[in-house]
C-alpha positions in Angstrom: -87.1 197.7 104.6 -84.0 199.4 103.2 -83.8 203.0 102.2 -80.9 202.2 99.9 -83.3 200.3 97.7 -86.5 202.5 97.6 -89.3 202.6 95.2 -89.4 206.1 93.7 -92.8 207.6 92.9 -92.0 210.6 90.7 -95.0 212.8 90.4 -93.2 215.4 88.2 -95.8 216.6 85.6 -98.7 214.9 87.3 -101.7 217.2 86.9 -104.7 215.0 88.0 -105.8 212.0 89.9 -105.8 209.7 86.8 -102.1 210.5 86.2 -101.3 210.0 89.9 -103.0 206.6 89.8 -101.0 205.6 86.7 -97.7 206.6 88.3 -98.6 204.6 91.4 -99.5 201.6 89.3 -96.2 201.8 87.4 -93.9 202.6 90.3 -95.3 199.9 92.6 -96.1 197.3 90.0 -99.8 197.2 91.1 -101.9 194.3 89.8 -104.0 194.5 86.6 -107.2 194.6 88.7 -106.1 197.9 90.4 -109.2 200.1 89.9 -107.3 203.5 89.9 -109.4 205.0 92.7 -108.6 205.9 96.3 -110.1 202.8 97.8 -108.3 200.5 95.3 -105.0 202.3 96.0 -105.5 201.9 99.8 -106.2 198.2 99.3 -103.1 197.7 97.2 -100.9 199.6 99.6 -102.0 197.5 102.5 -101.4 194.3 100.5 -98.0 194.8 99.1 -96.1 191.6 98.4 -92.9 192.8 100.0 -91.8 195.7 102.3 -91.5 198.9 100.5 -89.8 202.2 101.2 -91.7 204.6 98.9 -90.0 207.9 98.2 -92.4 210.4 96.6 -90.6 213.0 94.5 -91.8 215.9 92.3 -95.1 216.1 94.2 -95.1 219.9 94.8 -96.7 220.8 91.5 -99.5 218.3 91.9 -100.1 219.5 95.5 -100.4 223.1 94.3 -102.6 222.3 91.3 -104.9 219.8 93.1 -104.7 220.5 96.9 -107.8 218.4 97.8 -106.6 215.4 95.7 -103.1 215.7 97.2 -104.6 215.8 100.7 -106.5 212.6 100.0 -103.4 211.0 98.5 -101.4 211.9 101.7 -104.2 210.4 103.8 -104.3 207.2 101.8 -100.5 206.8 102.1 -100.4 207.7 105.8 -103.2 205.3 106.7 -101.6 202.5 104.8 -98.2 203.1 106.4 -99.9 203.4 109.9 -101.8 200.1 109.4 -98.7 198.1 108.4 -95.5 200.0 109.3 -93.3 197.0 108.8 -94.4 196.7 105.1 -94.7 200.4 104.0 -92.8 203.6 104.7 -93.7 206.7 102.7 -91.2 209.5 102.5 -91.8 212.9 100.8 -88.7 214.2 99.1 -88.4 218.0 99.8 -85.6 218.5 97.3 -85.5 218.4 93.6 -84.4 214.8 93.3 -83.5 211.6 95.1 -80.5 209.4 95.1 -77.8 212.0 94.7 -79.3 214.0 91.8 -79.7 217.8 92.2 
């Protein structure tokens, strides 16, 4: 897994679970059968076709607007990373951007 070739999950403007699931599907290239629910996301994250360093950006607004959903999302990401640490790393960007942008 290389941090210089991450998958960026930009959650800027995400206001609900449906939008979060759509962003996850797009960023990670999840299969058509992805059910856009927490269990389906967990299944897809533990069955990625290649190692992924996932950098989550712009998450603060969603976390503030939907704290329970954000807590569940964090738990899903953490569990998937714990179950298969050689295939998935999840990093939360604390700044305004990633990859040199400000």
